[in-house]
C-alpha positions as CSV (number, residue, x, y, z in Angstrom):
1,X,0.2,-0.3,-0.2
2,X,0.9,3.5,-0.8
3,X,1.2,6.2,2.1
4,X,-2.0,7.8,0.8
5,X,-3.5,4.6,1.2
6,X,-2.3,4.4,4.7
7,X,-3.7,7.8,5.6
8,X,-7.0,7.1,4.4
9,X,-6.9,4.1,6.2
10,X,-6.0,5.5,9.4
11,X,-8.4,8.5,9.0
12,X,-11.2,6.4,7.8
13,X,-11.3,4.4,11.0
14,X,-10.0,6.9,13.5
15,X,-7.1,4.5,14.3
16,X,-5.5,5.4,17.7
17,X,-2.2,3.6,18.9
18,X,-0.8,3.6,22.5
19,X,1.1,1.4,24.8
20,X,4.7,0.1,25.2
21,X,4.6,-3.2,24.3
22,X,5.6,-5.0,21.1
23,X,2.8,-7.5,21.0
24,X,0.0,-5.9,19.3
25,X,-3.8,-6.1,20.5
26,X,-6.6,-4.2,18.6
27,X,-10.0,-3.6,20.5
28,X,-13.1,-3.6,18.6
29,X,-16.3,-2.0,19.6
30,X,-20.0,-3.0,19.0
31,X,-23.1,-2.1,17.5
32,X,-23.9,1.7,18.6
33,X,-20.9,2.1,20.2
34,X,-17.0,3.5,19.6
35,X,-13.6,3.0,21.1
36,X,-14.4,4.9,24.2
37,X,-16.4,2.0,25.3
38,X,-13.1,0.4,26.3
39,X,-11.7,3.2,28.2
40,X,-11.8,1.1,31.7
41,X,-10.3,-2.1,30.1
42,X,-7.2,-0.5,27.9
43,X,-5.0,0.9,30.7
44,X,-4.7,-2.9,32.1
45,X,-2.7,-3.4,28.6
46,X,-0.8,-0.4,27.7
47,X,2.3,-1.6,29.6
48,X,2.7,-4.9,28.1
49,X,1.0,-4.4,24.6
50,X,0.4,-2.2,21.5
51,X,-3.1,-1.1,22.3
52,X,-5.0,-0.4,19.0
53,X,-8.5,1.5,18.8
54,X,-10.7,1.9,16.0
55,X,-14.1,3.1,15.3
56,X,-16.2,1.3,12.5
57,X,-17.1,3.7,9.8
58,X,-20.3,5.6,10.8
59,X,-19.3,5.3,14.3
60,X,-17.4,7.7,16.7
61,X,-14.8,10.0,14.8
62,X,-14.5,7.9,11.6
63,X,-14.9,9.4,8.2
64,X,-18.5,8.9,7.2
65,X,-17.6,9.8,3.7
66,X,-16.0,6.2,2.9
67,X,-19.6,4.6,3.9
68,X,-21.5,2.9,1.5
69,X,-24.4,0.8,1.5
70,X,-23.0,-1.7,-0.8
71,X,-19.7,-2.4,1.1
72,X,-21.6,-2.4,4.5
73,X,-24.3,-4.4,3.5
74,X,-22.9,-7.7,5.2
75,X,-20.5,-7.9,8.1
76,X,-17.7,-8.8,5.5
77,X,-17.2,-5.0,4.6
78,X,-16.3,-4.2,8.1
79,X,-14.2,-7.4,8.5
80,X,-12.2,-5.9,5.5
81,X,-11.3,-2.8,7.2
82,X,-9.8,-4.3,9.6
83,X,-7.6,-6.6,7.3
84,X,-6.6,-3.2,5.8
85,X,-5.8,-1.9,9.2
86,X,-3.6,-4.8,10.0
87,X,-1.7,-4.1,6.8
88,X,-1.0,-0.6,6.7
89,X,0.2,-0.8,10.4
90,X,2.4,-4.1,9.5
91,X,0.6,-6.0,12.5
92,X,1.1,-9.8,12.6
93,X,0.4,-12.4,15.1
94,X,-2.2,-9.7,16.3
95,X,-4.4,-10.4,19.2
96,X,-8.2,-9.3,18.3
97,X,-10.7,-8.3,20.8
98,X,-14.2,-7.9,19.2
99,X,-17.5,-6.9,21.6
100,X,-20.9,-8.2,20.6
101,X,-21.2,-8.0,16.6
102,X,-17.7,-7.3,16.3
103,X,-16.8,-10.9,17.4
104,X,-18.3,-12.1,14.3
105,X,-16.6,-9.2,12.3
106,X,-13.2,-10.5,13.7
107,X,-14.1,-14.0,12.9
108,X,-14.5,-13.4,9.5
109,X,-11.3,-11.4,9.3
110,X,-9.6,-14.1,10.8
111,X,-11.2,-16.6,8.5
112,X,-9.8,-14.6,5.5
113,X,-6.3,-13.9,6.4
114,X,-5.6,-16.2,9.6
115,X,-2.1,-15.8,9.3
116,X,-2.5,-12.0,10.6
117,X,-3.8,-13.3,14.0
118,X,-2.7,-15.2,17.1
119,X,-5.6,-15.0,19.2
120,X,-9.3,-14.2,18.8
121,X,-11.1,-12.6,22.2
122,X,-15.0,-12.7,21.7
123,X,-17.0,-10.6,24.4
124,X,-20.7,-11.7,24.0
125,X,-20.5,-13.3,20.7
126,X,-23.8,-14.2,18.7
127,X,-23.5,-15.8,15.5
128,X,-27.3,-15.7,14.7
129,X,-29.8,-13.7,16.8
130,X,-33.1,-15.2,15.2
131,X,-34.3,-18.4,16.5
132,X,-34.0,-21.2,13.4
133,X,-34.3,-25.0,13.2
134,X,-33.7,-25.8,16.8
135,X,-31.0,-23.1,16.9
136,X,-31.7,-20.7,19.8
137,X,-30.4,-17.2,18.9
138,X,-32.8,-15.8,21.7
139,X,-35.2,-13.8,19.2
140,X,-38.0,-14.9,17.1
141,X,-38.0,-13.6,13.5
142,X,-41.3,-11.2,14.3
143,X,-39.1,-9.9,17.3
144,X,-36.5,-8.8,15.1
145,X,-38.7,-7.4,12.4
146,X,-40.5,-5.5,15.4
147,X,-37.1,-4.3,16.6
148,X,-36.0,-3.1,13.1
149,X,-39.3,-1.3,12.3
150,X,-39.3,0.5,15.6
151,X,-35.6,1.5,14.9
152,X,-36.5,2.6,11.7
153,X,-39.5,4.8,12.5
154,X,-38.0,6.4,15.8
155,X,-34.2,5.6,16.1
156,X,-33.8,8.1,19.3
157,X,-36.8,6.6,20.9
158,X,-35.6,3.3,20.2
159,X,-32.2,4.0,21.8
160,X,-33.7,5.4,24.9
161,X,-35.8,2.4,25.3
162,X,-33.2,-0.4,24.5
163,X,-29.7,1.1,25.6
164,X,-31.0,0.3,29.4
165,X,-32.0,-3.2,28.5
166,X,-29.0,-4.1,26.5
167,X,-26.6,-2.7,29.4
168,X,-28.7,-4.5,31.9
169,X,-27.3,-3.2,35.8
170,X,-30.5,-1.2,36.6
171,X,-29.0,-0.3,39.9
172,X,-26.3,1.9,37.7
173,X,-28.7,3.7,35.3
174,X,-25.4,5.9,34.3
175,X,-24.5,2.9,32.1
176,X,-27.6,2.7,30.3
177,X,-27.8,6.7,29.9
178,X,-23.8,6.4,28.4
179,X,-25.2,3.5,26.0
180,X,-28.0,5.4,25.1
181,X,-26.0,8.6,24.6
182,X,-23.5,6.7,22.6
183,X,-26.4,5.3,20.2
184,X,-27.6,9.0,19.9
185,X,-24.2,10.1,18.8
186,X,-24.4,8.2,15.5
187,X,-25.9,8.8,12.3
188,X,-29.3,7.3,12.3
189,X,-29.3,6.4,8.8
190,X,-25.7,4.4,8.9
191,X,-27.0,3.1,12.7
192,X,-30.4,2.1,10.7
193,X,-28.5,-0.1,8.0
194,X,-26.1,-1.4,10.6
195,X,-28.7,-2.8,12.6
196,X,-30.2,-4.7,9.9
197,X,-26.9,-5.9,8.9
198,X,-26.1,-7.0,12.3
199,X,-29.5,-8.7,13.6
200,X,-30.2,-10.3,10.4
201,X,-26.7,-11.9,10.0
202,X,-26.0,-15.4,10.2
203,X,-22.4,-16.6,10.7
204,X,-23.1,-20.2,12.4
205,X,-21.4,-22.1,9.1
206,X,-18.2,-19.5,9.6
207,X,-17.7,-20.7,13.1
208,X,-16.1,-24.3,12.5
209,X,-13.8,-22.8,10.0
210,X,-12.2,-20.7,12.6
211,X,-8.6,-22.7,13.8
212,X,-7.3,-19.5,15.9
213,X,-7.3,-19.9,19.5
214,X,-10.5,-18.2,20.7
215,X,-11.7,-16.8,24.2
216,X,-15.3,-16.6,24.7
217,X,-16.2,-13.9,27.3
218,X,-20.0,-14.0,28.3
219,X,-21.9,-12.5,31.0
220,X,-23.8,-14.3,33.2
221,X,-27.0,-12.4,32.3
222,X,-27.3,-11.1,28.9
223,X,-30.7,-10.0,26.9
224,X,-28.8,-10.0,23.5
225,X,-26.5,-13.0,23.7
226,X,-27.4,-15.6,26.3
227,X,-25.4,-18.4,27.9
228,X,-27.2,-20.7,25.6
229,X,-25.7,-18.9,22.8
230,X,-22.2,-18.8,24.5
231,X,-22.0,-22.4,24.6
232,X,-23.1,-22.8,21.0
233,X,-20.4,-20.7,19.8
234,X,-18.0,-22.6,22.2
235,X,-19.4,-26.1,20.6
236,X,-18.6,-25.0,16.8
237,X,-15.4,-23.5,17.3
238,X,-12.8,-26.1,17.9
239,X,-10.1,-23.9,19.2
240,X,-12.3,-22.1,21.9
241,X,-12.1,-21.3,25.4
242,X,-15.5,-20.7,27.3
243,X,-15.5,-17.8,30.3
244,X,-18.3,-17.0,32.2
245,X,-17.9,-14.0,34.2
246,X,-19.6,-12.7,37.2
247,X,-21.0,-9.6,35.4
248,X,-24.7,-8.8,33.8
249,X,-25.7,-7.2,30.7
250,X,-24.2,-7.2,27.2
251,X,-21.1,-4.5,27.8
252,X,-19.1,-6.0,30.6
253,X,-16.3,-4.0,29.1
254,X,-18.0,-1.1,30.9
255,X,-20.2,-2.7,33.5
256,X,-17.5,-5.1,34.7
257,X,-14.2,-4.1,33.5
258,X,-12.2,-5.7,36.4
259,X,-13.7,-9.0,35.2
260,X,-13.2,-8.4,31.6
261,X,-9.5,-7.9,32.1
262,X,-9.0,-10.6,34.4
263,X,-10.5,-13.0,32.1
264,X,-8.6,-11.9,29.0
265,X,-5.5,-11.6,30.8
266,X,-5.5,-14.9,32.5
267,X,-6.2,-16.3,29.0
268,X,-3.3,-14.5,27.1
269,X,-0.9,-15.7,30.1
270,X,-2.2,-19.4,29.6
271,X,-1.4,-18.8,25.9
272,X,2.2,-18.0,26.1
């Protein structure tokens, strides 16, 4: 790639690099979020790792001018962005941490170019949100249709209602408020399209193709990705480890950062 390409990629995804280590670790946020969602997690990695953060196109301080419905009409478009980031930063043996939908985006990236990655860490992954043919993703098709219809008609109202439910931890309402504000900062048109791509995706067939050591981190209670889904992901990825942490809600990186950090660090130490 030329230097122009590198500048484009780094600005497109608002790449930030910090930390003192040689081993690179990339944190990738979930739907409706941005790299700020990792702020309670990354301090524990700065001494030993090169910590890389990014925003998906349409999120945070990314460059929305690069957004196209065609490219981002499926999760592979986001995975290809990650692969470009790896190449312009010359990353090898990368540890990638993907939250929520970005767990599947990381999976797709690793399946396409496995030689770039050493470990994948999935937080609250779901390969398919819809109940199908004996598989229980947590939602009926009608539930997803209603969710997307509500989101399309009144995105801000949907965000205000859904954010506290997704976050859980009702005794800490400030967490739900932060997620709602994050949703509301997103470009509504891009957010609506990303929601369709996310909630209608089905990556179950991609799971057994992954042969990179993988850690699945799962909260005890999660309305978006259940324990049953986490167990399914674990059963389908031959090189995976499942860690159920003492946390509630779909965003333990915010609600239980110490447990999240501990699970990641213990796993990586065991991989050395």
